[in-house]
C-alpha positions in Angstrom: 51.3 -6.1 -38.9 51.6 -2.3 -38.2 53.1 -1.1 -34.9 51.9 2.0 -33.0 54.8 4.5 -32.9 54.8 7.8 -30.9 57.1 10.6 -31.9 58.1 13.8 -30.1 58.7 16.9 -32.3 60.3 20.2 -31.4 61.4 23.4 -33.1 62.9 26.7 -31.9 64.3 28.3 -35.1 62.4 30.0 -37.9 58.7 29.5 -38.3 58.2 26.9 -35.6 54.6 26.1 -36.5 55.5 25.6 -40.2 58.5 23.5 -39.2 56.4 21.1 -37.1 53.6 21.0 -39.7 56.2 20.3 -42.5 57.7 17.4 -40.4 54.3 15.8 -39.8 53.4 16.2 -43.5 56.8 14.8 -44.6 56.4 11.7 -42.4 52.9 11.2 -43.8 54.4 10.8 -47.3 55.9 7.5 -46.5 53.7 4.5 -47.5 54.8 2.7 -44.4 53.5 5.4 -42.1 49.7 5.9 -41.7 47.0 7.2 -39.4 49.0 10.1 -38.0 47.3 11.9 -35.1 48.8 15.1 -33.6 48.5 16.8 -30.2 48.2 20.5 -30.0 51.4 22.5 -30.2 52.9 23.5 -26.8 55.4 26.3 -26.1 58.2 25.6 -23.6 61.4 27.2 -22.3 64.6 25.5 -23.3 65.7 23.2 -20.5 69.5 22.9 -20.6 71.0 25.7 -22.8 68.6 28.5 -21.7 70.0 31.3 -23.9 68.0 30.4 -27.0 64.5 30.9 -28.3 61.5 29.1 -26.8 60.5 25.7 -28.3 57.3 24.7 -29.9 56.6 21.0 -29.3 54.1 18.3 -30.1 53.6 14.6 -30.0 52.2 12.5 -32.9 51.1 8.9 -33.0 51.1 6.8 -36.1 50.9 3.2 -37.4 53.9 2.0 -39.2 55.0 -1.0 -41.1 58.6 0.2 -40.6 60.9 -1.6 -38.1 62.0 0.8 -35.3 65.4 1.2 -37.2 63.7 2.0 -40.5 61.5 4.5 -38.7 64.6 6.1 -37.2 66.0 6.4 -40.8 62.8 8.0 -42.0 62.9 10.4 -39.0 66.5 11.4 -39.6 65.9 11.8 -43.4 62.9 14.1 -42.6 65.1 16.2 -40.2 67.8 16.5 -43.0 65.1 17.5 -45.6 63.9 20.3 -43.3 67.4 21.7 -42.9 68.7 20.1 -39.7 72.4 19.5 -40.0 73.6 15.9 -39.7 76.3 16.9 -37.2 75.0 19.0 -34.4 75.8 19.9 -30.8 73.4 18.6 -28.1 70.8 21.1 -26.7 71.4 23.8 -29.3 68.7 25.7 -31.2 67.3 23.7 -34.1 64.9 23.9 -37.0 63.4 20.5 -36.2 64.0 17.7 -33.7 62.1 14.4 -33.9 62.5 11.7 -31.3 61.0 8.2 -31.3 59.4 8.0 -27.9 57.7 4.6 -28.1 57.5 1.8 -30.7 54.8 -0.6 -29.7 55.8 -2.4 -26.5 59.4 -2.6 -27.8 62.4 -2.2 -25.5 65.5 -1.3 -27.6 68.8 -0.2 -26.2 71.5 0.4 -28.8 74.0 3.2 -29.4 71.7 4.7 -32.0 68.3 4.1 -30.6 66.8 3.7 -27.1 63.1 2.9 -26.8 61.1 3.9 -24.9 63.0 7.3 -25.0 64.9 7.4 -21.7 64.0 11.1 -21.0 60.2 10.9 -21.3 59.6 10.9 -17.6 61.7 14.1 -17.1 60.3 16.2 -19.9 57.0 18.0 -19.3 57.2 19.4 -22.9 56.9 15.8 -24.1 54.4 14.6 -21.4 51.9 17.4 -21.8 51.2 16.9 -25.5 51.5 13.1 -25.2 48.9 13.2 -22.4 46.6 15.3 -24.5 46.9 12.7 -27.3 47.0 9.5 -25.3 46.5 10.0 -21.6 45.9 6.3 -20.9 48.9 5.0 -23.0 50.9 2.8 -20.6 54.6 2.5 -21.0 55.0 -1.1 -19.9 58.7 -0.8 -19.1 57.9 2.0 -16.6 54.5 0.6 -15.5 52.7 3.9 -15.6 50.3 5.7 -18.0 51.3 9.0 -19.6 48.8 11.0 -17.3 50.4 9.3 -14.3 53.9 10.3 -15.5 52.8 13.9 -16.1 51.4 14.1 -12.6 54.7 12.7 -11.2 57.0 14.7 -13.4 59.4 16.9 -11.4 60.1 19.2 -14.4 58.8 22.6 -13.2 59.4 24.4 -16.6 56.4 26.2 -18.1 54.7 24.3 -20.9 51.7 26.2 -22.4 49.3 25.2 -25.1 50.2 27.3 -28.1 47.6 29.4 -29.7 48.0 29.3 -33.5 48.5 32.7 -35.1 45.7 33.7 -37.4 46.6 34.8 -40.9 45.4 38.3 -41.7 
C-alpha cells in the first residue's frame, strides 16, 4: 500500500527554477513514486551561511511504494544526477537539496534518516510552501498541523512566493 511522502526541495546555484523542476521530473520517473503535487516556489534568504545566493524552495507530496530508506536512495540518486556532489559541507550553496520531511506517520531516527525532519518547525522556507500544499496536514509526533506550525514558527527570515520569469 502506498505511503504519502512529503519532500522539501531547495536550490541556490545556477538556474534555480530549472533545478527544482528537473528534480521533481526526475523523481516522477520512478515507477514507485506517483501523484506528485508541488507547492509554488518560494524565495528565501540563506539561514546559516548568509554570504551566498538566495534559495528557491518548494515542497512536494507524492505517493510511494518505496520504503523510507528506498525513497532516501532515490532522493540521493536524483541529487547526484543533477550535479550535487556526494561529499559536501553543510549549509553551503548547492544546485539541489532534497529532504524527506514526512513519510506517512512514520517516526524514524537513524544516523542516515530522521523522520519527521527534525528542523521542520524552525524553517519558514519549508513551512510556507508546505502550508500552501497541505495546511491541515498534521505531524502526529508534534501534534500540530502545518498551518499551526507556520503560525508558531520563530523564523523571522523573509520567505516570498516566487514569480516565475516569463520567456521572451
